[in-house]
PDB file of N, CA, C and O in Angstrom:
ATOM      1  N   MET A   1      -8.349 -17.692 -30.925  1.00  0.00           N
ATOM      2  CA  MET A   1      -8.507 -16.279 -31.206  1.00  0.00           C
ATOM      3  C   MET A   1      -9.411 -16.126 -32.410  1.00  0.00           C
ATOM      4  O   MET A   1      -9.335 -16.907 -33.359  1.00  0.00           O
ATOM      5  N   GLU A   2     -10.255 -15.135 -32.371  1.00  0.00           N
ATOM      6  CA  GLU A   2     -11.211 -14.905 -33.443  1.00  0.00           C
ATOM      7  C   GLU A   2     -10.562 -14.194 -34.622  1.00  0.00           C
ATOM      8  O   GLU A   2      -9.595 -13.449 -34.466  1.00  0.00           O
ATOM      9  N   THR A   3     -11.114 -14.440 -35.801  1.00  0.00           N
ATOM     10  CA  THR A   3     -10.694 -13.720 -36.991  1.00  0.00           C
ATOM     11  C   THR A   3     -11.700 -12.610 -37.241  1.00  0.00           C
ATOM     12  O   THR A   3     -12.905 -12.854 -37.305  1.00  0.00           O
ATOM     13  N   ILE A   4     -11.204 -11.404 -37.379  1.00  0.00           N
ATOM     14  CA  ILE A   4     -12.084 -10.258 -37.598  1.00  0.00           C
ATOM     15  C   ILE A   4     -11.745  -9.663 -38.956  1.00  0.00           C
ATOM     16  O   ILE A   4     -10.581  -9.407 -39.263  1.00  0.00           O
ATOM     17  N   GLN A   5     -12.776  -9.447 -39.763  1.00  0.00           N
ATOM     18  CA  GLN A   5     -12.582  -8.790 -41.048  1.00  0.00           C
ATOM     19  C   GLN A   5     -13.002  -7.339 -40.891  1.00  0.00           C
ATOM     20  O   GLN A   5     -14.078  -7.044 -40.372  1.00  0.00           O
ATOM     21  N   PHE A   6     -12.156  -6.452 -41.339  1.00  0.00           N
ATOM     22  CA  PHE A   6     -12.382  -5.023 -41.155  1.00  0.00           C
ATOM     23  C   PHE A   6     -13.097  -4.376 -42.337  1.00  0.00           C
ATOM     24  O   PHE A   6     -13.228  -3.152 -42.371  1.00  0.00           O
ATOM     25  N   ILE A   7     -13.546  -5.137 -43.274  1.00  0.00           N
ATOM     26  CA  ILE A   7     -14.157  -4.590 -44.487  1.00  0.00           C
ATOM     27  C   ILE A   7     -15.429  -3.819 -44.158  1.00  0.00           C
ATOM     28  O   ILE A   7     -15.622  -2.711 -44.659  1.00  0.00           O
ATOM     29  N   SER A   8     -16.288  -4.375 -43.338  1.00  0.00           N
ATOM     30  CA  SER A   8     -17.575  -3.727 -43.086  1.00  0.00           C
ATOM     31  C   SER A   8     -17.602  -2.983 -41.759  1.00  0.00           C
ATOM     32  O   SER A   8     -18.679  -2.615 -41.290  1.00  0.00           O
ATOM     33  N   TYR A   9     -16.442  -2.752 -41.140  1.00  0.00           N
ATOM     34  CA  TYR A   9     -16.378  -2.068 -39.854  1.00  0.00           C
ATOM     35  C   TYR A   9     -16.182  -0.575 -40.051  1.00  0.00           C
ATOM     36  O   TYR A   9     -15.398  -0.130 -40.889  1.00  0.00           O
ATOM     37  N   SER A  10     -16.911   0.172 -39.264  1.00  0.00           N
ATOM     38  CA  SER A  10     -16.686   1.620 -39.245  1.00  0.00           C
ATOM     39  C   SER A  10     -15.528   1.887 -38.277  1.00  0.00           C
ATOM     40  O   SER A  10     -15.180   1.012 -37.484  1.00  0.00           O
ATOM     41  N   PRO A  11     -14.938   3.062 -38.330  1.00  0.00           N
ATOM     42  CA  PRO A  11     -13.854   3.382 -37.394  1.00  0.00           C
ATOM     43  C   PRO A  11     -14.285   3.255 -35.930  1.00  0.00           C
ATOM     44  O   PRO A  11     -13.485   2.838 -35.092  1.00  0.00           O
ATOM     45  N   LYS A  12     -15.518   3.602 -35.614  1.00  0.00           N
ATOM     46  CA  LYS A  12     -16.026   3.491 -34.233  1.00  0.00           C
ATOM     47  C   LYS A  12     -16.108   2.022 -33.814  1.00  0.00           C
ATOM     48  O   LYS A  12     -15.753   1.676 -32.687  1.00  0.00           O
ATOM     49  N   GLN A  13     -16.571   1.167 -34.712  1.00  0.00           N
ATOM     50  CA  GLN A  13     -16.669  -0.259 -34.401  1.00  0.00           C
ATOM     51  C   GLN A  13     -15.282  -0.871 -34.204  1.00  0.00           C
ATOM     52  O   GLN A  13     -15.074  -1.678 -33.299  1.00  0.00           O
ATOM     53  N   LEU A  14     -14.343  -0.480 -35.056  1.00  0.00           N
ATOM     54  CA  LEU A  14     -12.986  -0.973 -34.936  1.00  0.00           C
ATOM     55  C   LEU A  14     -12.374  -0.528 -33.603  1.00  0.00           C
ATOM     56  O   LEU A  14     -11.710  -1.309 -32.920  1.00  0.00           O
ATOM     57  N   GLN A  15     -12.604   0.722 -33.250  1.00  0.00           N
ATOM     58  CA  GLN A  15     -12.099   1.242 -31.978  1.00  0.00           C
ATOM     59  C   GLN A  15     -12.714   0.468 -30.807  1.00  0.00           C
ATOM     60  O   GLN A  15     -12.024   0.153 -29.837  1.00  0.00           O
ATOM     61  N   GLY A  16     -13.996   0.167 -30.900  1.00  0.00           N
ATOM     62  CA  GLY A  16     -14.667  -0.605 -29.851  1.00  0.00           C
ATOM     63  C   GLY A  16     -14.091  -2.002 -29.711  1.00  0.00           C
ATOM     64  O   GLY A  16     -13.906  -2.481 -28.592  1.00  0.00           O
ATOM     65  N   GLU A  17     -13.804  -2.665 -30.825  1.00  0.00           N
ATOM     66  CA  GLU A  17     -13.213  -4.003 -30.798  1.00  0.00           C
ATOM     67  C   GLU A  17     -11.825  -3.979 -30.157  1.00  0.00           C
ATOM     68  O   GLU A  17     -11.494  -4.839 -29.341  1.00  0.00           O
ATOM     69  N   ILE A  18     -11.029  -2.999 -30.530  1.00  0.00           N
ATOM     70  CA  ILE A  18      -9.677  -2.893 -29.964  1.00  0.00           C
ATOM     71  C   ILE A  18      -9.753  -2.594 -28.475  1.00  0.00           C
ATOM     72  O   ILE A  18      -9.018  -3.185 -27.683  1.00  0.00           O
ATOM     73  N   THR A  19     -10.638  -1.680 -28.090  1.00  0.00           N
ATOM     74  CA  THR A  19     -10.790  -1.326 -26.677  1.00  0.00           C
ATOM     75  C   THR A  19     -11.213  -2.538 -25.855  1.00  0.00           C
ATOM     76  O   THR A  19     -10.688  -2.763 -24.765  1.00  0.00           O
ATOM     77  N   THR A  20     -12.137  -3.301 -26.360  1.00  0.00           N
ATOM     78  CA  THR A  20     -12.607  -4.504 -25.658  1.00  0.00           C
ATOM     79  C   THR A  20     -11.476  -5.515 -25.488  1.00  0.00           C
ATOM     80  O   THR A  20     -11.311  -6.090 -24.412  1.00  0.00           O
ATOM     81  N   ALA A  21     -10.701  -5.730 -26.541  1.00  0.00           N
ATOM     82  CA  ALA A  21      -9.597  -6.685 -26.477  1.00  0.00           C
ATOM     83  C   ALA A  21      -8.537  -6.222 -25.468  1.00  0.00           C
ATOM     84  O   ALA A  21      -8.013  -7.031 -24.702  1.00  0.00           O
ATOM     85  N   VAL A  22      -8.227  -4.939 -25.468  1.00  0.00           N
ATOM     86  CA  VAL A  22      -7.227  -4.413 -24.532  1.00  0.00           C
ATOM     87  C   VAL A  22      -7.739  -4.525 -23.099  1.00  0.00           C
ATOM     88  O   VAL A  22      -6.978  -4.891 -22.204  1.00  0.00           O
ATOM     89  N   LYS A  23      -9.013  -4.217 -22.867  1.00  0.00           N
ATOM     90  CA  LYS A  23      -9.591  -4.334 -21.524  1.00  0.00           C
ATOM     91  C   LYS A  23      -9.512  -5.775 -21.021  1.00  0.00           C
ATOM     92  O   LYS A  23      -9.168  -6.018 -19.865  1.00  0.00           O
ATOM     93  N   ASN A  24      -9.833  -6.722 -21.896  1.00  0.00           N
ATOM     94  CA  ASN A  24      -9.765  -8.131 -21.508  1.00  0.00           C
ATOM     95  C   ASN A  24      -8.346  -8.532 -21.122  1.00  0.00           C
ATOM     96  O   ASN A  24      -8.140  -9.228 -20.127  1.00  0.00           O
ATOM     97  N   GLN A  25      -7.384  -8.099 -21.899  1.00  0.00           N
ATOM     98  CA  GLN A  25      -5.989  -8.420 -21.599  1.00  0.00           C
ATOM     99  C   GLN A  25      -5.553  -7.783 -20.277  1.00  0.00           C
ATOM    100  O   GLN A  25      -4.863  -8.424 -19.485  1.00  0.00           O
ATOM    101  N   LEU A  26      -5.943  -6.542 -20.033  1.00  0.00           N
ATOM    102  CA  LEU A  26      -5.589  -5.863 -18.783  1.00  0.00           C
ATOM    103  C   LEU A  26      -6.241  -6.532 -17.580  1.00  0.00           C
ATOM    104  O   LEU A  26      -5.604  -6.692 -16.539  1.00  0.00           O
ATOM    105  N   GLU A  27      -7.493  -6.920 -17.713  1.00  0.00           N
ATOM    106  CA  GLU A  27      -8.181  -7.599 -16.608  1.00  0.00           C
ATOM    107  C   GLU A  27      -7.504  -8.920 -16.283  1.00  0.00           C
ATOM    108  O   GLU A  27      -7.342  -9.263 -15.112  1.00  0.00           O
ATOM    109  N   GLU A  28      -7.107  -9.661 -17.306  1.00  0.00           N
ATOM    110  CA  GLU A  28      -6.413 -10.935 -17.091  1.00  0.00           C
ATOM    111  C   GLU A  28      -5.062 -10.704 -16.419  1.00  0.00           C
ATOM    112  O   GLU A  28      -4.667 -11.461 -15.532  1.00  0.00           O
ATOM    113  N   PHE A  29      -4.359  -9.664 -16.840  1.00  0.00           N
ATOM    114  CA  PHE A  29      -3.066  -9.327 -16.237  1.00  0.00           C
ATOM    115  C   PHE A  29      -3.240  -8.931 -14.774  1.00  0.00           C
ATOM    116  O   PHE A  29      -2.461  -9.364 -13.926  1.00  0.00           O
ATOM    117  N   LEU A  30      -4.236  -8.124 -14.468  1.00  0.00           N
ATOM    118  CA  LEU A  30      -4.442  -7.644 -13.105  1.00  0.00           C
ATOM    119  C   LEU A  30      -4.884  -8.744 -12.151  1.00  0.00           C
ATOM    120  O   LEU A  30      -4.681  -8.622 -10.943  1.00  0.00           O
ATOM    121  N   LYS A  31      -5.483  -9.812 -12.662  1.00  0.00           N
ATOM    122  CA  LYS A  31      -5.870 -10.935 -11.814  1.00  0.00           C
ATOM    123  C   LYS A  31      -4.640 -11.601 -11.199  1.00  0.00           C
ATOM    124  O   LYS A  31      -4.681 -12.072 -10.063  1.00  0.00           O
ATOM    125  N   HIS A  32      -3.552 -11.634 -11.956  1.00  0.00           N
ATOM    126  CA  HIS A  32      -2.351 -12.340 -11.523  1.00  0.00           C
ATOM    127  C   HIS A  32      -1.249 -11.411 -11.041  1.00  0.00           C
ATOM    128  O   HIS A  32      -0.236 -11.874 -10.516  1.00  0.00           O
ATOM    129  N   TYR A  33      -1.432 -10.109 -11.212  1.00  0.00           N
ATOM    130  CA  TYR A  33      -0.391  -9.146 -10.844  1.00  0.00           C
ATOM    131  C   TYR A  33      -0.472  -8.827  -9.367  1.00  0.00           C
ATOM    132  O   TYR A  33      -1.540  -8.500  -8.850  1.00  0.00           O
ATOM    133  N   GLN A  34       0.656  -8.925  -8.693  1.00  0.00           N
ATOM    134  CA  GLN A  34       0.742  -8.533  -7.298  1.00  0.00           C
ATOM    135  C   GLN A  34       1.967  -7.653  -7.160  1.00  0.00           C
ATOM    136  O   GLN A  34       3.094  -8.127  -7.302  1.00  0.00           O
ATOM    137  N   PRO A  35       1.757  -6.371  -6.883  1.00  0.00           N
ATOM    138  CA  PRO A  35       2.914  -5.474  -6.787  1.00  0.00           C
ATOM    139  C   PRO A  35       3.809  -5.880  -5.612  1.00  0.00           C
ATOM    140  O   PRO A  35       3.330  -6.319  -4.567  1.00  0.00           O
ATOM    141  N   GLN A  36       5.086  -5.725  -5.808  1.00  0.00           N
ATOM    142  CA  GLN A  36       6.043  -6.102  -4.784  1.00  0.00           C
ATOM    143  C   GLN A  36       6.600  -4.832  -4.146  1.00  0.00           C
ATOM    144  O   GLN A  36       7.164  -3.967  -4.817  1.00  0.00           O
ATOM    145  N   GLN A  37       6.422  -4.751  -2.838  1.00  0.00           N
ATOM    146  CA  GLN A  37       6.928  -3.604  -2.104  1.00  0.00           C
ATOM    147  C   GLN A  37       8.439  -3.728  -1.960  1.00  0.00           C
ATOM    148  O   GLN A  37       8.961  -4.823  -1.749  1.00  0.00           O
ATOM    149  N   PRO A  38       9.142  -2.596  -2.076  1.00  0.00           N
ATOM    150  CA  PRO A  38      10.588  -2.674  -1.867  1.00  0.00           C
ATOM    151  C   PRO A  38      10.895  -3.002  -0.410  1.00  0.00           C
ATOM    152  O   PRO A  38      10.158  -2.607   0.493  1.00  0.00           O
ATOM    153  N   LYS A  39      11.967  -3.712  -0.195  1.00  0.00           N
ATOM    154  CA  LYS A  39      12.354  -4.079   1.160  1.00  0.00           C
ATOM    155  C   LYS A  39      12.888  -2.849   1.882  1.00  0.00           C
ATOM    156  O   LYS A  39      13.660  -2.069   1.325  1.00  0.00           O
ATOM    157  N   GLU A  40      12.464  -2.694   3.122  1.00  0.00           N
ATOM    158  CA  GLU A  40      12.916  -1.563   3.915  1.00  0.00           C
ATOM    159  C   GLU A  40      13.908  -2.070   4.955  1.00  0.00           C
ATOM    160  O   GLU A  40      13.618  -2.993   5.716  1.00  0.00           O
ATOM    161  N   TYR A  41      15.076  -1.452   4.970  1.00  0.00           N
ATOM    162  CA  TYR A  41      16.124  -1.837   5.896  1.00  0.00           C
ATOM    163  C   TYR A  41      16.222  -0.813   7.015  1.00  0.00           C
ATOM    164  O   TYR A  41      16.115   0.391   6.784  1.00  0.00           O
ATOM    165  N   LEU A  42      16.429  -1.312   8.240  1.00  0.00           N
ATOM    166  CA  LEU A  42      16.549  -0.454   9.412  1.00  0.00           C
ATOM    167  C   LEU A  42      17.937  -0.621  10.017  1.00  0.00           C
ATOM    168  O   LEU A  42      18.491  -1.721  10.023  1.00  0.00           O
ATOM    169  N   SER A  43      18.494   0.472  10.524  1.00  0.00           N
ATOM    170  CA  SER A  43      19.768   0.395  11.223  1.00  0.00           C
ATOM    171  C   SER A  43      19.506  -0.022  12.671  1.00  0.00           C
ATOM    172  O   SER A  43      18.356  -0.102  13.102  1.00  0.00           O
ATOM    173  N   ARG A  44      20.575  -0.283  13.415  1.00  0.00           N
ATOM    174  CA  ARG A  44      20.415  -0.621  14.827  1.00  0.00           C
ATOM    175  C   ARG A  44      19.736   0.526  15.568  1.00  0.00           C
ATOM    176  O   ARG A  44      18.903   0.305  16.448  1.00  0.00           O
ATOM    177  N   LYS A  45      20.099   1.744  15.206  1.00  0.00           N
ATOM    178  CA  LYS A  45      19.511   2.918  15.853  1.00  0.00           C
ATOM    179  C   LYS A  45      18.007   2.987  15.571  1.00  0.00           C
ATOM    180  O   LYS A  45      17.216   3.288  16.465  1.00  0.00           O
ATOM    181  N   ASN A  46      17.621   2.707  14.325  1.00  0.00           N
ATOM    182  CA  ASN A  46      16.196   2.714  13.966  1.00  0.00           C
ATOM    183  C   ASN A  46      15.415   1.682  14.762  1.00  0.00           C
ATOM    184  O   ASN A  46      14.314   1.961  15.237  1.00  0.00           O
ATOM    185  N   VAL A  47      15.986   0.484  14.911  1.00  0.00           N
ATOM    186  CA  VAL A  47      15.309  -0.580  15.656  1.00  0.00           C
ATOM    187  C   VAL A  47      15.195  -0.192  17.125  1.00  0.00           C
ATOM    188  O   VAL A  47      14.158  -0.407  17.753  1.00  0.00           O
ATOM    189  N   ALA A  48      16.278   0.386  17.675  1.00  0.00           N
ATOM    190  CA  ALA A  48      16.259   0.810  19.074  1.00  0.00           C
ATOM    191  C   ALA A  48      15.194   1.880  19.293  1.00  0.00           C
ATOM    192  O   ALA A  48      14.466   1.831  20.284  1.00  0.00           O
ATOM    193  N   GLU A  49      15.093   2.840  18.384  1.00  0.00           N
ATOM    194  CA  GLU A  49      14.072   3.894  18.493  1.00  0.00           C
ATOM    195  C   GLU A  49      12.668   3.321  18.319  1.00  0.00           C
ATOM    196  O   GLU A  49      11.722   3.774  18.963  1.00  0.00           O
ATOM    197  N   MET A  50      12.539   2.333  17.453  1.00  0.00           N
ATOM    198  CA  MET A  50      11.239   1.714  17.171  1.00  0.00           C
ATOM    199  C   MET A  50      10.652   1.094  18.433  1.00  0.00           C
ATOM    200  O   MET A  50       9.446   1.170  18.669  1.00  0.00           O
ATOM    201  N   PHE A  51      11.518   0.475  19.248  1.00  0.00           N
ATOM    202  CA  PHE A  51      11.052  -0.193  20.456  1.00  0.00           C
ATOM    203  C   PHE A  51      11.330   0.588  21.734  1.00  0.00           C
ATOM    204  O   PHE A  51      10.943   0.156  22.820  1.00  0.00           O
ATOM    205  N   GLY A  52      11.993   1.729  21.614  1.00  0.00           N
ATOM    206  CA  GLY A  52      12.275   2.542  22.788  1.00  0.00           C
ATOM    207  C   GLY A  52      13.277   1.887  23.722  1.00  0.00           C
ATOM    208  O   GLY A  52      13.145   1.966  24.944  1.00  0.00           O
ATOM    209  N   VAL A  53      14.282   1.239  23.141  1.00  0.00           N
ATOM    210  CA  VAL A  53      15.317   0.578  23.932  1.00  0.00           C
ATOM    211  C   VAL A  53      16.680   1.120  23.522  1.00  0.00           C
ATOM    212  O   VAL A  53      16.789   1.901  22.577  1.00  0.00           O
ATOM    213  N   ASP A  54      17.713   0.701  24.239  1.00  0.00           N
ATOM    214  CA  ASP A  54      19.077   1.101  23.950  1.00  0.00           C
ATOM    215  C   ASP A  54      19.657   0.210  22.853  1.00  0.00           C
ATOM    216  O   ASP A  54      19.178  -0.902  22.628  1.00  0.00           O
ATOM    217  N   ILE A  55      20.687   0.706  22.175  1.00  0.00           N
ATOM    218  CA  ILE A  55      21.321  -0.072  21.107  1.00  0.00           C
ATOM    219  C   ILE A  55      21.914  -1.367  21.657  1.00  0.00           C
ATOM    220  O   ILE A  55      21.961  -2.376  20.953  1.00  0.00           O
ATOM    221  N   SER A  56      22.367  -1.344  22.914  1.00  0.00           N
ATOM    222  CA  SER A  56      22.926  -2.565  23.503  1.00  0.00           C
ATOM    223  C   SER A  56      21.862  -3.658  23.620  1.00  0.00           C
ATOM    224  O   SER A  56      22.173  -4.845  23.520  1.00  0.00           O
ATOM    225  N   THR A  57      20.618  -3.257  23.830  1.00  0.00           N
ATOM    226  CA  THR A  57      19.522  -4.232  23.886  1.00  0.00           C
ATOM    227  C   THR A  57      19.328  -4.883  22.516  1.00  0.00           C
ATOM    228  O   THR A  57      19.093  -6.088  22.422  1.00  0.00           O
ATOM    229  N   VAL A  58      19.428  -4.088  21.466  1.00  0.00           N
ATOM    230  CA  VAL A  58      19.320  -4.633  20.104  1.00  0.00           C
ATOM    231  C   VAL A  58      20.459  -5.625  19.867  1.00  0.00           C
ATOM    232  O   VAL A  58      20.246  -6.683  19.274  1.00  0.00           O
ATOM    233  N   HIS A  59      21.656  -5.291  20.323  1.00  0.00           N
ATOM    234  CA  HIS A  59      22.809  -6.200  20.201  1.00  0.00           C
ATOM    235  C   HIS A  59      22.534  -7.509  20.947  1.00  0.00           C
ATOM    236  O   HIS A  59      22.826  -8.592  20.440  1.00  0.00           O
ATOM    237  N   ASN A  60      21.978  -7.400  22.138  1.00  0.00           N
ATOM    238  CA  ASN A  60      21.658  -8.613  22.918  1.00  0.00           C
ATOM    239  C   ASN A  60      20.599  -9.461  22.223  1.00  0.00           C
ATOM    240  O   ASN A  60      20.677 -10.689  22.253  1.00  0.00           O
ATOM    241  N   TRP A  61      19.616  -8.827  21.599  1.00  0.00           N
ATOM    242  CA  TRP A  61      18.597  -9.569  20.857  1.00  0.00           C
ATOM    243  C   TRP A  61      19.225 -10.330  19.689  1.00  0.00           C
ATOM    244  O   TRP A  61      18.795 -11.433  19.353  1.00  0.00           O
ATOM    245  N   CYS A  62      20.249  -9.725  19.074  1.00  0.00           N
ATOM    246  CA  CYS A  62      20.940 -10.399  17.970  1.00  0.00           C
ATOM    247  C   CYS A  62      21.707 -11.613  18.485  1.00  0.00           C
ATOM    248  O   CYS A  62      21.675 -12.676  17.865  1.00  0.00           O
ATOM    249  N   LYS A  63      22.385 -11.463  19.596  1.00  0.00           N
ATOM    250  CA  LYS A  63      23.143 -12.576  20.179  1.00  0.00           C
ATOM    251  C   LYS A  63      22.212 -13.710  20.607  1.00  0.00           C
ATOM    252  O   LYS A  63      22.574 -14.883  20.526  1.00  0.00           O
ATOM    253  N   ALA A  64      21.008 -13.351  21.062  1.00  0.00           N
ATOM    254  CA  ALA A  64      20.034 -14.351  21.499  1.00  0.00           C
ATOM    255  C   ALA A  64      19.226 -14.913  20.318  1.00  0.00           C
ATOM    256  O   ALA A  64      18.297 -15.696  20.515  1.00  0.00           O
ATOM    257  N   LYS A  65      19.585 -14.510  19.095  1.00  0.00           N
ATOM    258  CA  LYS A  65      18.915 -14.977  17.861  1.00  0.00           C
ATOM    259  C   LYS A  65      17.451 -14.550  17.786  1.00  0.00           C
ATOM    260  O   LYS A  65      16.651 -15.197  17.111  1.00  0.00           O
ATOM    261  N   LYS A  66      17.095 -13.464  18.475  1.00  0.00           N
ATOM    262  CA  LYS A  66      15.734 -12.944  18.372  1.00  0.00           C
ATOM    263  C   LYS A  66      15.581 -12.076  17.126  1.00  0.00           C
ATOM    264  O   LYS A  66      14.486 -11.948  16.578  1.00  0.00           O
ATOM    265  N   LEU A  67      16.693 -11.480  16.686  1.00  0.00           N
ATOM    266  CA  LEU A  67      16.715 -10.686  15.467  1.00  0.00           C
ATOM    267  C   LEU A  67      17.775 -11.244  14.534  1.00  0.00           C
ATOM    268  O   LEU A  67      18.781 -11.797  14.978  1.00  0.00           O
ATOM    269  N   ASN A  68      17.536 -11.093  13.226  1.00  0.00           N
ATOM    270  CA  ASN A  68      18.482 -11.579  12.225  1.00  0.00           C
ATOM    271  C   ASN A  68      19.186 -10.380  11.584  1.00  0.00           C
ATOM    272  O   ASN A  68      18.623  -9.735  10.699  1.00  0.00           O
ATOM    273  N   PRO A  69      20.417 -10.075  12.022  1.00  0.00           N
ATOM    274  CA  PRO A  69      21.110  -8.920  11.456  1.00  0.00           C
ATOM    275  C   PRO A  69      21.692  -9.228  10.083  1.00  0.00           C
ATOM    276  O   PRO A  69      22.104 -10.355   9.805  1.00  0.00           O
ATOM    277  N   LEU A  70      21.719  -8.215   9.238  1.00  0.00           N
ATOM    278  CA  LEU A  70      22.355  -8.289   7.921  1.00  0.00           C
ATOM    279  C   LEU A  70      23.454  -7.238   7.916  1.00  0.00           C
ATOM    280  O   LEU A  70      23.325  -6.214   8.587  1.00  0.00           O
ATOM    281  N   GLY A  71      24.514  -7.465   7.187  1.00  0.00           N
ATOM    282  CA  GLY A  71      25.593  -6.493   7.227  1.00  0.00           C
ATOM    283  C   GLY A  71      26.267  -6.256   5.905  1.00  0.00           C
ATOM    284  O   GLY A  71      26.313  -7.120   5.030  1.00  0.00           O
ATOM    285  N   ILE A  72      26.794  -5.043   5.788  1.00  0.00           N
ATOM    286  CA  ILE A  72      27.665  -4.660   4.681  1.00  0.00           C
ATOM    287  C   ILE A  72      28.846  -3.953   5.331  1.00  0.00           C
ATOM    288  O   ILE A  72      28.700  -2.872   5.901  1.00  0.00           O
ATOM    289  N   GLY A  73      30.004  -4.567   5.241  1.00  0.00           N
ATOM    290  CA  GLY A  73      31.162  -3.993   5.916  1.00  0.00           C
ATOM    291  C   GLY A  73      30.918  -3.980   7.417  1.00  0.00           C
ATOM    292  O   GLY A  73      30.604  -5.012   8.011  1.00  0.00           O
ATOM    293  N   SER A  74      31.061  -2.813   8.027  1.00  0.00           N
ATOM    294  CA  SER A  74      30.834  -2.701   9.470  1.00  0.00           C
ATOM    295  C   SER A  74      29.409  -2.249   9.790  1.00  0.00           C
ATOM    296  O   SER A  74      29.063  -2.079  10.959  1.00  0.00           O
ATOM    297  N   ARG A  75      28.593  -2.055   8.776  1.00  0.00           N
ATOM    298  CA  ARG A  75      27.211  -1.612   8.968  1.00  0.00           C
ATOM    299  C   ARG A  75      26.299  -2.795   9.242  1.00  0.00           C
ATOM    300  O   ARG A  75      26.453  -3.859   8.643  1.00  0.00           O
ATOM    301  N   VAL A  76      25.349  -2.607  10.148  1.00  0.00           N
ATOM    302  CA  VAL A  76      24.391  -3.657  10.500  1.00  0.00           C
ATOM    303  C   VAL A  76      22.995  -3.159  10.176  1.00  0.00           C
ATOM    304  O   VAL A  76      22.625  -2.045  10.549  1.00  0.00           O
ATOM    305  N   TYR A  77      22.223  -3.978   9.486  1.00  0.00           N
ATOM    306  CA  TYR A  77      20.862  -3.627   9.104  1.00  0.00           C
ATOM    307  C   TYR A  77      19.914  -4.775   9.424  1.00  0.00           C
ATOM    308  O   TYR A  77      20.328  -5.920   9.600  1.00  0.00           O
ATOM    309  N   PHE A  78      18.638  -4.435   9.493  1.00  0.00           N
ATOM    310  CA  PHE A  78      17.585  -5.416   9.747  1.00  0.00           C
ATOM    311  C   PHE A  78      16.463  -5.156   8.758  1.00  0.00           C
ATOM    312  O   PHE A  78      16.154  -4.003   8.459  1.00  0.00           O
ATOM    313  N   LEU A  79      15.851  -6.217   8.248  1.00  0.00           N
ATOM    314  CA  LEU A  79      14.659  -6.058   7.407  1.00  0.00           C
ATOM    315  C   LEU A  79      13.478  -5.716   8.311  1.00  0.00           C
ATOM    316  O   LEU A  79      13.226  -6.406   9.299  1.00  0.00           O
ATOM    317  N   ARG A  80      12.762  -4.662   7.973  1.00  0.00           N
ATOM    318  CA  ARG A  80      11.621  -4.255   8.791  1.00  0.00           C
ATOM    319  C   ARG A  80      10.626  -5.401   8.934  1.00  0.00           C
ATOM    320  O   ARG A  80      10.092  -5.623  10.020  1.00  0.00           O
ATOM    321  N   SER A  81      10.373  -6.124   7.858  1.00  0.00           N
ATOM    322  CA  SER A  81       9.400  -7.218   7.904  1.00  0.00           C
ATOM    323  C   SER A  81       9.842  -8.306   8.881  1.00  0.00           C
ATOM    324  O   SER A  81       9.007  -8.889   9.572  1.00  0.00           O
ATOM    325  N   GLU A  82      11.151  -8.587   8.946  1.00  0.00           N
ATOM    326  CA  GLU A  82      11.638  -9.601   9.878  1.00  0.00           C
ATOM    327  C   GLU A  82      11.568  -9.109  11.317  1.00  0.00           C
ATOM    328  O   GLU A  82      11.273  -9.887  12.225  1.00  0.00           O
ATOM    329  N   VAL A  83      11.838  -7.823  11.533  1.00  0.00           N
ATOM    330  CA  VAL A  83      11.769  -7.250  12.875  1.00  0.00           C
ATOM    331  C   VAL A  83      10.326  -7.334  13.367  1.00  0.00           C
ATOM    332  O   VAL A  83      10.081  -7.730  14.507  1.00  0.00           O
ATOM    333  N   GLU A  84       9.375  -6.964  12.517  1.00  0.00           N
ATOM    334  CA  GLU A  84       7.975  -7.016  12.903  1.00  0.00           C
ATOM    335  C   GLU A  84       7.507  -8.458  13.096  1.00  0.00           C
ATOM    336  O   GLU A  84       6.661  -8.726  13.950  1.00  0.00           O
ATOM    337  N   ALA A  85       8.048  -9.382  12.312  1.00  0.00           N
ATOM    338  CA  ALA A  85       7.669 -10.780  12.432  1.00  0.00           C
ATOM    339  C   ALA A  85       8.232 -11.413  13.706  1.00  0.00           C
ATOM    340  O   ALA A  85       7.702 -12.414  14.189  1.00  0.00           O
ATOM    341  N   SER A  86       9.298 -10.836  14.247  1.00  0.00           N
ATOM    342  CA  SER A  86       9.916 -11.406  15.442  1.00  0.00           C
ATOM    343  C   SER A  86       9.126 -11.099  16.714  1.00  0.00           C
ATOM    344  O   SER A  86       9.377 -11.684  17.767  1.00  0.00           O
ATOM    345  N   LEU A  87       8.182 -10.186  16.606  1.00  0.00           N
ATOM    346  CA  LEU A  87       7.333  -9.877  17.776  1.00  0.00           C
ATOM    347  C   LEU A  87       6.464 -11.082  18.084  1.00  0.00           C
ATOM    348  O   LEU A  87       5.947 -11.738  17.180  1.00  0.00           O
ATOM    349  N   GLN A  88       6.310 -11.367  19.367  1.00  0.00           N
ATOM    350  CA  GLN A  88       5.508 -12.505  19.789  1.00  0.00           C
ATOM    351  C   GLN A  88       4.313 -11.983  20.563  1.00  0.00           C
ATOM    352  O   GLN A  88       4.419 -11.015  21.315  1.00  0.00           O
ATOM    353  N   SER A  89       3.181 -12.631  20.372  1.00  0.00           N
ATOM    354  CA  SER A  89       1.992 -12.203  21.105  1.00  0.00           C
ATOM    355  C   SER A  89       2.071 -12.690  22.550  1.00  0.00           C
ATOM    356  O   SER A  89       2.586 -13.772  22.831  1.00  0.00           O
ATOM    357  N   LEU A  90       1.559 -11.880  23.444  1.00  0.00           N
ATOM    358  CA  LEU A  90       1.534 -12.217  24.863  1.00  0.00           C
ATOM    359  C   LEU A  90       0.124 -12.620  25.230  1.00  0.00           C
ATOM    360  O   LEU A  90      -0.828 -11.892  24.953  1.00  0.00           O
ATOM    361  N   ASN A  91      -0.011 -13.763  25.843  1.00  0.00           N
ATOM    362  CA  ASN A  91      -1.329 -14.228  26.282  1.00  0.00           C
ATOM    363  C   ASN A  91      -1.576 -13.713  27.697  1.00  0.00           C
ATOM    364  O   ASN A  91      -1.364 -14.418  28.684  1.00  0.00           O
ATOM    365  N   VAL A  92      -2.025 -12.479  27.764  1.00  0.00           N
ATOM    366  CA  VAL A  92      -2.251 -11.853  29.069  1.00  0.00           C
ATOM    367  C   VAL A  92      -3.732 -11.822  29.342  1.00  0.00           C
ATOM    368  O   VAL A  92      -4.156 -11.336  30.391  1.00  0.00           O
TER     369      VAL A  92
END
């Protein structure tokens, strides 16, 4: 880190030095910063509506291990990212 003496600096020069240092720090921070999106949870009804199927079909997908259900008490939820990742491409 450089040593700066403020004896011969005008207020404008000092402001410029501080602004430059802050910009450098922000640029370095932004290079490594990746915002994290909050996880979105879907209910069985949401998943059924998403694919236009019945809730029983969603239940069958869970039994067949095609979907990974999460639960709290009697409630069942699915991570949207996992539901979207479970889609398979068709080579048609």
